[in-house]
DRENTORKOL-3810 file (N, C-alpha, C; in nm, 4 decimals):
REM DRENTORKOL-3810
@n.u->-0.1841; n.v->0.4968; n.w->-1.4385; ca.u->-0.2489; ca.v->0.6191; ca.w->-1.4779; c.u->-0.2625; c.v->0.7074; c.w->-1.3554
@n.u->-0.2343; n.v->0.8324; n.w->-1.3710; ca.u->-0.2374; ca.v->0.9238; ca.w->-1.2582; c.u->-0.3466; c.v->1.0269; c.w->-1.2753
@n.u->-0.4101; n.v->1.0614; n.w->-1.1649; ca.u->-0.5127; ca.v->1.1642; ca.w->-1.1657; c.u->-0.4576; c.v->1.2951; c.w->-1.1130
@n.u->-0.3288; n.v->1.3158; n.w->-1.1190; ca.u->-0.2677; ca.v->1.4347; ca.w->-1.0641; c.u->-0.2304; c.v->1.5321; c.w->-1.1747
@n.u->-0.3194; n.v->1.5511; n.w->-1.2718; ca.u->-0.2889; ca.v->1.6361; ca.w->-1.3851; c.u->-0.3044; c.v->1.7836; c.w->-1.3521
@n.u->-0.3907; n.v->1.8175; n.w->-1.2576; ca.u->-0.4096; ca.v->1.9569; ca.w->-1.2191; c.u->-0.3225; c.v->1.9881; c.w->-1.0990
@n.u->-0.2572; n.v->2.1026; n.w->-1.1027; ca.u->-0.1723; ca.v->2.1439; ca.w->-0.9915; c.u->-0.2542; c.v->2.2328; c.w->-0.9001
@n.u->-0.2629; n.v->2.1950; n.w->-0.7745; ca.u->-0.3379; ca.v->2.2695; ca.w->-0.6752; c.u->-0.2434; c.v->2.3685; c.w->-0.6086
@n.u->-0.2694; n.v->2.4996; n.w->-0.6206; ca.u->-0.1800; ca.v->2.5987; ca.w->-0.5595; c.u->-0.1822; c.v->2.5922; c.w->-0.4073
@n.u->-0.2866; n.v->2.5334; n.w->-0.3485; ca.u->-0.2946; ca.v->2.5220; ca.w->-0.2033; c.u->-0.2375; c.v->2.3906; c.w->-0.1519
@n.u->-0.1860; n.v->2.3084; n.w->-0.2414; ca.u->-0.1310; ca.v->2.1786; ca.w->-0.2019; c.u->-0.0061; c.v->2.1996; c.w->-0.1162
@n.u->0.0166; n.v->2.1084; n.w->-0.0230; ca.u->0.1354; ca.v->2.1204; ca.w->0.0615; c.u->0.2627; c.v->2.1149; c.w->-0.0229
@n.u->0.3631; n.v->2.1899; n.w->0.0197; ca.u->0.4891; ca.v->2.1923; ca.w->-0.0532; c.u->0.5903; c.v->2.0958; c.w->0.0068
@n.u->0.5506; n.v->2.0224; n.w->0.1078; ca.u->0.6383; ca.v->1.9252; ca.w->0.1705; c.u->0.6481; c.v->1.8006; c.w->0.0821
@n.u->0.7597; n.v->1.7305; n.w->0.0904; ca.u->0.7717; ca.v->1.6081; ca.w->0.0097; c.u->0.6763; c.v->1.5001; c.w->0.0604
@n.u->0.6368; n.v->1.4081; n.w->-0.0276; ca.u->0.5461; ca.v->1.3011; ca.w->0.0152; c.u->0.6130; c.v->1.2110; c.w->0.1192
@n.u->0.5322; n.v->1.1606; n.w->0.2118; ca.u->0.5827; ca.v->1.0691; ca.w->0.3144; c.u->0.5672; c.v->0.9238; c.w->0.2713
@n.u->0.4861; n.v->0.9017; n.w->0.1666; ca.u->0.4633; ca.v->0.7659; ca.w->0.1171; c.u->0.4109; c.v->0.7755; c.w->-0.0253
@n.u->0.4119; n.v->0.6614; n.w->-0.0936; ca.u->0.3554; ca.v->0.6523; ca.w->-0.2273; c.u->0.2663; c.v->0.5292; c.w->-0.2324
@n.u->0.1509; n.v->0.5419; n.w->-0.2983; ca.u->0.0590; ca.v->0.4294; ca.w->-0.3087; c.u->-0.0010; c.v->0.4256; c.w->-0.4483
@n.u->-0.0289; n.v->0.3044; n.w->-0.4942; ca.u->-0.0990; ca.v->0.2830; ca.w->-0.6193; c.u->-0.2250; c.v->0.2035; c.w->-0.5882
@n.u->-0.3377; n.v->0.2517; n.w->-0.6378; ca.u->-0.4634; ca.v->0.1811; ca.w->-0.6208; c.u->-0.4938; c.v->0.1144; c.w->-0.7541
@n.u->-0.5013; n.v->-0.0174; n.w->-0.7519; ca.u->-0.5132; ca.v->-0.0980; ca.w->-0.8726; c.u->-0.6498; c.v->-0.1663; c.w->-0.8772
@n.u->-0.7205; n.v->-0.1490; n.w->-0.9895; ca.u->-0.8481; ca.v->-0.2176; ca.w->-1.0101; c.u->-0.8185; c.v->-0.3607; c.w->-1.0528
@n.u->-0.8744; n.v->-0.4578; n.w->-0.9797; ca.u->-0.8474; ca.v->-0.5995; ca.w->-1.0052; c.u->-0.9474; c.v->-0.6643; c.w->-1.0993
@n.u->-1.0611; n.v->-0.6025; n.w->-1.1199; ca.u->-1.1604; ca.v->-0.6594; ca.w->-1.2096; c.u->-1.2968; c.v->-0.6688; c.w->-1.1455
@n.u->-1.3914; n.v->-0.7294; n.w->-1.2160; ca.u->-1.5304; ca.v->-0.7290; ca.w->-1.1722; c.u->-1.5617; c.v->-0.8201; c.w->-1.0537
@n.u->-1.4712; n.v->-0.9088; n.w->-1.0161; ca.u->-1.4969; ca.v->-0.9980; ca.w->-0.9034; c.u->-1.4395; c.v->-0.9360; c.w->-0.7766
@n.u->-1.5192; n.v->-0.9340; n.w->-0.6713; ca.u->-1.4771; ca.v->-0.8736; ca.w->-0.5447; c.u->-1.3677; c.v->-0.9583; c.w->-0.4803
@n.u->-1.2666; n.v->-0.9029; n.w->-0.4141; ca.u->-1.2462; ca.v->-0.7586; ca.w->-0.3954; c.u->-1.1991; c.v->-0.6940; c.w->-0.5251
@n.u->-1.2453; n.v->-0.5730; n.w->-0.5468; ca.u->-1.2174; ca.v->-0.5034; ca.w->-0.6720; c.u->-1.0837; c.v->-0.4295; c.w->-0.6723
@n.u->-1.0262; n.v->-0.4027; n.w->-0.5558; ca.u->-0.9121; ca.v->-0.3115; ca.w->-0.5462; c.u->-0.7967; c.v->-0.3706; c.w->-0.4669
@n.u->-0.6768; n.v->-0.3303; n.w->-0.5058; ca.u->-0.5556; ca.v->-0.3628; ca.w->-0.4309; c.u->-0.4790; c.v->-0.2325; c.w->-0.4132
@n.u->-0.4264; n.v->-0.2106; n.w->-0.2937; ca.u->-0.3495; ca.v->-0.0908; ca.w->-0.2649; c.u->-0.2053; c.v->-0.1332; c.w->-0.2432
@n.u->-0.1174; n.v->-0.0839; n.w->-0.3298; ca.u->0.0254; ca.v->-0.1177; ca.w->-0.3230; c.u->0.1033; c.v->0.0067; c.w->-0.2823
@n.u->0.2132; n.v->-0.0150; n.w->-0.2134; ca.u->0.2969; ca.v->0.0975; ca.w->-0.1728; c.u->0.4410; c.v->0.0716; c.w->-0.2132
@n.u->0.5048; n.v->0.1761; n.w->-0.2669; ca.u->0.6446; ca.v->0.1658; ca.w->-0.3086; c.u->0.7409; c.v->0.2142; c.w->-0.2012
@n.u->0.7006; n.v->0.3148; n.w->-0.1252; ca.u->0.7855; ca.v->0.3629; ca.w->-0.0161; c.u->0.6987; c.v->0.4327; c.w->0.0871
@n.u->0.7553; n.v->0.4496; n.w->0.2049; ca.u->0.6871; ca.v->0.5240; ca.w->0.3096; c.u->0.6775; c.v->0.4467; c.w->0.4386
@n.u->0.6427; n.v->0.5193; n.w->0.5435; ca.u->0.6231; ca.v->0.4621; ca.w->0.6759; c.u->0.5102; c.v->0.3582; c.w->0.6700
@n.u->0.5386; n.v->0.2367; n.w->0.7110; ca.u->0.4424; ca.v->0.1270; ca.w->0.6987; c.u->0.3130; c.v->0.1554; c.w->0.7735
@n.u->0.3197; n.v->0.2205; n.w->0.8891; ca.u->0.1978; ca.v->0.2519; ca.w->0.9649; c.u->0.1106; c.v->0.3510; c.w->0.8890
@n.u->0.1715; n.v->0.4525; n.w->0.8291; ca.u->0.0969; ca.v->0.5508; ca.w->0.7498; c.u->0.0293; c.v->0.4809; c.w->0.6320
@n.u->0.1027; n.v->0.3950; n.w->0.5635; ca.u->0.0490; ca.v->0.3233; ca.w->0.4471; c.u->-0.0632; c.v->0.2285; c.w->0.4904
@n.u->-0.0443; n.v->0.1555; n.w->0.5995; ca.u->-0.1470; ca.v->0.0615; ca.w->0.6460; c.u->-0.2749; c.v->0.1340; c.w->0.6872
@n.u->-0.2604; n.v->0.2478; n.w->0.7574; ca.u->-0.3782; ca.v->0.3259; ca.w->0.7961; c.u->-0.4516; c.v->0.3774; c.w->0.6729
@n.u->-0.3762; n.v->0.4260; n.w->0.5743; ca.u->-0.4360; ca.v->0.4739; ca.w->0.4493; c.u->-0.5050; c.v->0.3586; c.w->0.3764
@n.u->-0.4401; n.v->0.2432; n.w->0.3707; ca.u->-0.4977; ca.v->0.1251; ca.w->0.3046; c.u->-0.6318; c.v->0.0871; c.w->0.3666
@n.u->-0.6398; n.v->0.0893; n.w->0.4989; ca.u->-0.7663; ca.v->0.0555; ca.w->0.5659; c.u->-0.8774; c.v->0.1544; c.w->0.5282
@n.u->-0.8440; n.v->0.2828; n.w->0.5230; ca.u->-0.9444; ca.v->0.3834; ca.w->0.4860; c.u->-0.9891; c.v->0.3659; c.w->0.3406
@n.u->-0.8937; n.v->0.3386; n.w->0.2514; ca.u->-0.9275; ca.v->0.3183; ca.w->0.1099; c.u->-1.0147; c.v->0.1948; c.w->0.0951
@n.u->-0.9788; n.v->0.0870; n.w->0.1602; ca.u->-1.0580; ca.v->-0.0353; ca.w->0.1509; c.u->-1.2003; c.v->-0.0121; c.w->0.2008
@n.u->-1.2152; n.v->0.0644; n.w->0.3071; ca.u->-1.3489; ca.v->0.0926; ca.w->0.3595; c.u->-1.4325; c.v->0.1704; c.w->0.2579
@n.u->-1.3684; n.v->0.2562; n.w->0.1794; ca.u->-1.4409; ca.v->0.3375; ca.w->0.0816; c.u->-1.4649; c.v->0.2658; c.w->-0.0520
@n.u->-1.3732; n.v->0.1781; n.w->-0.0932; ca.u->-1.3778; ca.v->0.1268; ca.w->-0.2296; c.u->-1.3970; c.v->-0.0234; c.w->-0.2461
@n.u->-1.3683; n.v->-0.1043; n.w->-0.1466; ca.u->-1.3522; ca.v->-0.2475; ca.w->-0.1677; c.u->-1.4681; c.v->-0.3134; c.w->-0.2426
@n.u->-1.5904; n.v->-0.2748; n.w->-0.2184; ca.u->-1.7033; ca.v->-0.3409; ca.w->-0.2842; c.u->-1.7603; c.v->-0.2597; c.w->-0.4000
@n.u->-1.6925; n.v->-0.1513; n.w->-0.4379; ca.u->-1.7416; ca.v->-0.0659; ca.w->-0.5461; c.u->-1.6622; c.v->-0.0871; c.w->-0.6741
@n.u->-1.7271; n.v->-0.1277; n.w->-0.7807; ca.u->-1.6582; ca.v->-0.1284; ca.w->-0.9100; c.u->-1.6537; c.v->0.0149; c.w->-0.9640
@n.u->-1.5636; n.v->0.0440; n.w->-1.0574; ca.u->-1.5484; ca.v->0.1811; ca.w->-1.1066; c.u->-1.6720; c.v->0.2386; c.w->-1.1750
@n.u->-1.7622; n.v->0.1551; n.w->-1.2247; ca.u->-1.8811; ca.v->0.2081; ca.w->-1.2918; c.u->-1.9941; c.v->0.2400; c.w->-1.1941
@n.u->-1.9782; n.v->0.2086; n.w->-1.0656; ca.u->-2.0789; ca.v->0.2401; ca.w->-0.9647; c.u->-2.0808; c.v->0.3907; c.w->-0.9409
@n.u->-2.1981; n.v->0.4533; n.w->-0.9346; ca.u->-2.2035; ca.v->0.5987; ca.w->-0.9134; c.u->-2.1343; c.v->0.6449; c.w->-0.7856
@n.u->-2.1337; n.v->0.5626; n.w->-0.6829; ca.u->-2.0686; ca.v->0.6006; ca.w->-0.5570; c.u->-1.9169; c.v->0.6034; c.w->-0.5710
@n.u->-1.8632; n.v->0.5305; n.w->-0.6689; ca.u->-1.7181; ca.v->0.5237; ca.w->-0.6855; c.u->-1.6565; c.v->0.6614; c.w->-0.7076
@n.u->-1.7139; n.v->0.7416; n.w->-0.7943; ca.u->-1.6559; ca.v->0.8732; ca.w->-0.8261; c.u->-1.6472; c.v->0.9603; c.w->-0.7015
@n.u->-1.7506; n.v->0.9613; n.w->-0.6194; ca.u->-1.7491; ca.v->1.0410; ca.w->-0.4952; c.u->-1.6427; c.v->0.9884; c.w->-0.3995
@n.u->-1.6375; n.v->0.8567; n.w->-0.3846; ca.u->-1.5401; ca.v->0.7995; ca.w->-0.2923; c.u->-1.3977; c.v->0.8154; c.w->-0.3436
@n.u->-1.3784; n.v->0.8115; n.w->-0.4750; ca.u->-1.2459; ca.v->0.8323; ca.w->-0.5319; c.u->-1.1953; c.v->0.9725; c.w->-0.4968
@n.u->-1.2814; n.v->1.0710; n.w->-0.5056; ca.u->-1.2419; ca.v->1.2079; ca.w->-0.4688; c.u->-1.2074; c.v->1.2170; c.w->-0.3201
@n.u->-1.2805; n.v->1.1457; n.w->-0.2376; ca.u->-1.2496; ca.v->1.1443; ca.w->-0.0934; c.u->-1.1136; c.v->1.0799; c.w->-0.0681
@n.u->-1.0848; n.v->0.9724; n.w->-0.1397; ca.u->-0.9546; ca.v->0.9061; ca.w->-0.1269; c.u->-0.8434; c.v->1.0014; c.w->-0.1719
@n.u->-0.8652; n.v->1.0717; n.w->-0.2833; ca.u->-0.7649; ca.v->1.1685; ca.w->-0.3313; c.u->-0.7378; c.v->1.2766; c.w->-0.2269
@n.u->-0.8433; n.v->1.3296; n.w->-0.1661; ca.u->-0.8250; ca.v->1.4336; ca.w->-0.0632; c.u->-0.7525; c.v->1.3777; c.w->0.0594
@n.u->-0.7867; n.v->1.2544; n.w->0.0966; ca.u->-0.7205; ca.v->1.1893; ca.w->0.2103; c.u->-0.5711; c.v->1.1747; c.w->0.1818
@n.u->-0.5354; n.v->1.1296; n.w->0.0628; ca.u->-0.3946; ca.v->1.1126; ca.w->0.0261; c.u->-0.3232; c.v->1.2475; c.w->0.0279
@n.u->-0.3870; n.v->1.3501; n.w->-0.0243; ca.u->-0.3263; ca.v->1.4832; ca.w->-0.0260; c.u->-0.3025; c.v->1.5328; c.w->0.1163
@n.u->-0.4000; n.v->1.5137; n.w->0.2016; ca.u->-0.3895; ca.v->1.5574; ca.w->0.3418; c.u->-0.2767; c.v->1.4838; c.w->0.4144
@n.u->-0.2593; n.v->1.3557; n.w->0.3829; ca.u->-0.1579; ca.v->1.2737; ca.w->0.4500; c.u->-0.0209; c.v->1.2803; c.w->0.3815
@n.u->-0.0103; n.v->1.3600; n.w->0.2745; ca.u->0.1135; ca.v->1.3724; ca.w->0.1958; c.u->0.1546; c.v->1.2387; c.w->0.1335
@n.u->0.0556; n.v->1.1671; n.w->0.0819; ca.u->0.0807; ca.v->1.0398; ca.w->0.0131; c.u->0.0682; c.v->1.0640; c.w->-0.1363
@n.u->0.1738; n.v->1.0326; n.w->-0.2086; ca.u->0.1731; ca.v->1.0424; ca.w->-0.3535; c.u->0.0883; c.v->0.9275; c.w->-0.4062
@n.u->-0.0212; n.v->0.9595; n.w->-0.4733; ca.u->-0.1202; ca.v->0.8579; ca.w->-0.5096; c.u->-0.1308; c.v->0.8423; c.w->-0.6607
@n.u->-0.1379; n.v->0.7158; n.w->-0.7053; ca.u->-0.1587; ca.v->0.6817; ca.w->-0.8457; c.u->-0.2775; c.v->0.5868; c.w->-0.8537
@n.u->-0.3538; n.v->0.5989; n.w->-0.9603; ca.u->-0.4670; ca.v->0.5098; ca.w->-0.9851; c.u->-0.4384; c.v->0.4286; c.w->-1.1100
@n.u->-0.4649; n.v->0.2985; n.w->-1.1058; ca.u->-0.4575; ca.v->0.2128; ca.w->-1.2239; c.u->-0.5927; c.v->0.1438; c.w->-1.2362
@n.u->-0.6822; n.v->0.2095; n.w->-1.3104; ca.u->-0.8184; ca.v->0.1597; ca.w->-1.3239; c.u->-0.8335; c.v->0.0768; c.w->-1.4508
@n.u->-0.7339; n.v->0.0816; n.w->-1.5372; ca.u->-0.7397; ca.v->0.0018; ca.w->-1.6584; c.u->-0.8282; c.v->0.0614; c.w->-1.7647
@n.u->-0.8473; n.v->0.1918; n.w->-1.7616; ca.u->-0.9296; ca.v->0.2596; ca.w->-1.8603; c.u->-0.8767; c.v->0.4004; c.w->-1.8807
@n.u->-0.9131; n.v->0.4587; n.w->-1.9937; ca.u->-0.8910; ca.v->0.6010; ca.w->-2.0062; c.u->-1.0191; c.v->0.6683; c.w->-1.9575
@n.u->-1.0196; n.v->0.7980; n.w->-1.9427; ca.u->-1.1343; ca.v->0.8674; ca.w->-1.8866; c.u->-1.2596; c.v->0.8548; c.w->-1.9717
@n.u->-1.2453; n.v->0.8274; n.w->-2.0998; ca.u->-1.3591; ca.v->0.8221; ca.w->-2.1894; c.u->-1.4060; c.v->0.6790; c.w->-2.2186
@n.u->-1.3152; n.v->0.5827; n.w->-2.2085; ca.u->-1.3469; ca.v->0.4498; ca.w->-2.2571; c.u->-1.3908; c.v->0.3531; c.w->-2.1513
@n.u->-1.4309; n.v->0.2344; n.w->-2.1947; ca.u->-1.4735; ca.v->0.1300; ca.w->-2.1015; c.u->-1.3538; c.v->0.0674; c.w->-2.0311
@n.u->-1.3837; n.v->-0.0016; n.w->-1.9254; ca.u->-1.2801; ca.v->-0.0708; ca.w->-1.8507; c.u->-1.2427; c.v->-0.1955; c.w->-1.9281
@n.u->-1.1153; n.v->-0.2097; n.w->-1.9545; ca.u->-1.0679; ca.v->-0.3267; ca.w->-2.0268; c.u->-0.9284; c.v->-0.3620; c.w->-1.9806
@n.u->-0.8949; n.v->-0.4870; n.w->-1.9818; ca.u->-0.7627; ca.v->-0.5285; ca.w->-1.9330; c.u->-0.6880; c.v->-0.5958; c.w->-2.0437
END
């Protein structure tokens, strides 16, 4: 599932340097896995460390998750990383696998 439904006119027009998927693993910690399909390994590893620092102990229903998710999205945009989220839910429904 992707959260890139809105097109930002101020978004960089350069091609992405990497691609990452953030996958919700379930209610037992660690909650998240960050996978990469392509890109410079150092860029992906640095991004992974930042994402883990923001999300690793937060389940998606935690109020802090929404704020940190937006920070992760901005970080990916700034770094030209094509980002996908797989939270296992639609925007309206409960988390289910």
